[in-house]
C-alpha positions as CSV (number, residue, x, y, z in Angstrom):
1,M,-52.0,96.2,79.5
2,N,-55.6,96.6,80.2
3,K,-57.9,99.7,81.0
4,T,-57.8,99.0,84.6
5,T,-54.1,98.4,85.8
6,R,-53.5,102.1,83.3
7,T,-56.0,103.4,85.9
8,N,-54.6,102.1,89.1
9,L,-51.1,102.7,87.6
10,D,-51.7,106.7,87.0
11,N,-53.8,106.8,90.8
12,L,-50.6,105.6,92.2
13,W,-50.1,109.0,91.7
14,S,-53.3,110.8,92.9
15,E,-53.6,113.3,95.7
16,D,-56.6,111.0,96.8
17,R,-54.8,109.1,99.7
18,E,-57.7,106.7,99.4
19,L,-57.4,105.9,96.0
20,Q,-54.0,105.8,95.8
21,N,-53.7,103.3,98.2
22,K,-56.8,101.3,97.0
23,A,-54.2,101.5,93.6
24,F,-51.6,101.1,94.8
25,F,-52.6,97.5,96.3
26,H,-53.7,96.2,93.6
27,I,-50.9,97.4,91.1
28,L,-48.5,95.2,94.3
29,A,-50.9,91.9,93.1
30,A,-51.7,92.5,90.1
31,T,-47.2,92.4,89.5
32,G,-47.1,89.3,92.1
33,P,-46.9,87.5,89.5
34,P,-44.6,88.4,86.3
35,V,-46.5,91.0,84.3
36,A,-45.9,91.8,80.5
37,W,-46.4,95.5,80.7
38,A,-44.0,96.0,83.0
39,Y,-41.7,98.2,80.9
40,D,-44.3,99.9,79.9
41,A,-44.7,101.6,83.9
42,W,-40.7,101.0,85.0
43,D,-39.8,104.8,83.9
44,E,-42.8,106.3,85.8
45,M,-41.6,104.0,88.7
46,V,-38.0,105.0,88.3
47,E,-38.7,108.8,87.7
48,N,-41.0,108.5,91.4
49,L,-38.1,106.4,93.3
50,S,-36.5,110.5,93.3
51,H,-40.2,112.6,94.0
52,K,-40.7,115.3,96.0
53,D,-43.6,113.0,98.5
54,N,-41.7,110.1,100.1
55,H,-45.4,108.6,100.0
56,N,-44.8,108.0,96.5
57,K,-41.1,107.5,96.1
58,A,-42.2,104.3,98.8
59,I,-44.9,103.1,95.6
60,A,-41.7,102.8,93.1
61,A,-39.8,101.4,95.5
62,Q,-42.2,98.9,96.3
63,V,-43.6,98.5,92.7
64,L,-40.8,98.4,91.6
65,C,-39.4,95.3,93.2
66,N,-42.0,93.4,92.2
67,L,-41.4,93.7,87.9
68,A,-38.2,92.6,89.2
69,K,-39.5,89.2,88.2
70,S,-41.1,90.8,84.8
71,D,-36.9,92.4,82.9
72,P,-36.7,90.1,81.1
73,K,-34.6,93.2,79.3
74,D,-31.8,93.0,82.9
75,R,-32.9,96.7,83.3
76,M,-32.8,96.5,86.6
77,L,-28.7,96.3,86.5
78,K,-29.2,99.5,85.7
79,D,-31.4,101.2,87.7
80,F,-30.6,98.9,91.3
81,A,-28.3,102.2,92.5
82,A,-31.2,104.5,92.5
83,L,-33.3,102.1,94.1
84,L,-30.3,101.1,96.1
85,A,-30.6,105.3,97.6
86,V,-33.9,105.0,98.3
87,T,-32.3,102.1,101.6
88,K,-31.2,105.9,102.7
89,D,-34.1,108.1,102.4
90,E,-34.6,110.9,105.3
91,R,-37.9,110.2,106.2
92,F,-37.3,106.3,107.6
93,V,-40.4,104.7,107.3
94,T,-39.8,105.6,103.3
95,A,-36.3,104.4,104.0
96,R,-37.6,100.8,105.9
97,H,-40.3,100.4,102.6
98,C,-37.6,100.3,100.1
99,M,-35.4,98.0,102.3
100,Q,-37.7,95.8,103.2
101,A,-39.5,94.8,99.3
102,L,-35.9,95.0,97.6
103,W,-35.6,91.0,98.3
104,K,-37.2,90.6,95.2
105,V,-35.1,91.9,93.6
106,G,-33.0,89.1,94.4
107,A,-34.8,86.2,93.9
108,A,-35.9,87.9,89.8
109,G,-32.5,85.8,88.7
110,R,-28.6,85.3,88.8
111,K,-27.5,88.6,87.8
112,Q,-30.0,90.3,90.5
113,Q,-29.1,88.4,93.7
114,K,-25.9,89.8,92.4
115,I,-26.5,93.6,92.1
116,L,-28.5,93.4,95.9
117,V,-25.8,90.8,97.6
118,D,-23.2,93.7,97.2
119,G,-25.8,96.5,97.6
120,L,-26.9,94.8,101.6
121,E,-23.3,94.9,102.0
122,R,-22.7,98.0,101.3
123,R,-25.1,99.2,102.8
124,F,-24.8,97.1,106.2
125,K,-21.2,98.6,106.7
126,E,-22.0,102.7,105.9
127,C,-24.8,102.2,107.5
128,I,-23.4,102.3,111.4
129,T,-23.4,105.7,111.5
130,E,-27.2,106.5,111.0
131,K,-29.1,106.8,113.8
132,N,-31.8,103.5,113.1
133,C,-28.4,101.4,112.5
134,T,-29.5,97.9,114.3
135,L,-32.8,98.4,112.6
136,I,-31.0,98.8,108.8
137,R,-28.5,95.7,110.0
138,Y,-31.9,93.4,110.9
139,D,-34.2,94.0,107.5
140,I,-30.8,93.4,105.6
141,I,-30.7,90.2,106.9
142,Q,-34.2,89.4,106.3
143,S,-33.9,90.4,102.7
144,L,-31.3,88.2,102.9
145,R,-33.1,85.8,104.7
146,N,-36.1,86.2,102.3
147,V,-33.6,85.2,99.1
148,Y,-32.1,82.4,100.4
149,D,-35.7,80.8,101.2
150,K,-36.4,81.0,97.9
151,V,-33.4,80.9,95.9
152,K,-31.3,77.7,98.0
153,D,-28.0,80.1,97.5
154,E,-26.4,79.1,100.2
155,K,-23.7,81.6,99.4
156,I,-26.3,84.2,100.6
157,R,-26.9,82.4,104.2
158,E,-22.8,83.3,104.5
159,K,-23.1,86.0,103.4
160,A,-26.4,86.7,106.4
161,F,-23.5,84.0,108.7
162,E,-20.3,86.4,107.9
163,L,-21.9,90.4,108.1
164,S,-23.6,89.6,111.5
165,A,-20.1,88.4,113.2
166,T,-19.5,92.5,112.5
167,E,-22.5,93.6,114.6
168,K,-19.9,94.0,117.7
169,D,-23.0,94.4,120.1
170,L,-23.2,90.9,121.3
171,K,-27.7,91.3,122.1
172,Y,-28.3,92.7,118.0
173,R,-25.9,89.7,117.0
174,K,-28.0,86.9,118.4
175,K,-31.1,89.2,117.6
176,Y,-29.9,89.0,113.7
177,A,-29.3,84.9,114.5
178,T,-32.8,84.8,114.7
179,L,-33.9,85.7,111.1
180,W,-31.9,82.3,110.3
181,R,-33.3,80.1,113.0
182,G,-35.1,76.3,112.1
183,K,-34.1,74.1,109.1
184,S,-32.6,75.7,106.9
185,S,-30.2,78.0,109.8
186,R,-27.1,76.0,111.2
């Protein structure tokens, strides 16, 4: 890992929000493609998934999702539960940032795809009692769409339609369906 990357990783936890945000965008760009230094930062990201500062949790979740493609040891299989737990954070903005990045885990490989789809299915069912249930469900269906667009696995599309069909409110069922309109939808 070069010095610039290490400095930016350290700055992810800065109390100076401007410095923190600059570091965050640098690390997101750096982790767009696979990186050799993923495990130099991995434990730090997992640890910060339970940080008291919700901003740090959101950063850690998004960076860890980006690192999923750089995980030849399949550590994500062990750490995914901690990542999924962030989607239940008391601060909805934190939960949502994590939820919107989760699809990247499923695009990293078959095993990761399975844990993602299984986790999103559980989350879709259990969120029924939560304040922002329909928004959570929309994000789940969007995540499934994002993974489908990357890996083209019909089982993912079928799962999205299966979950959407369980929505009792027709208005929201139609809204979820809009995510699948176009050339690759039914």
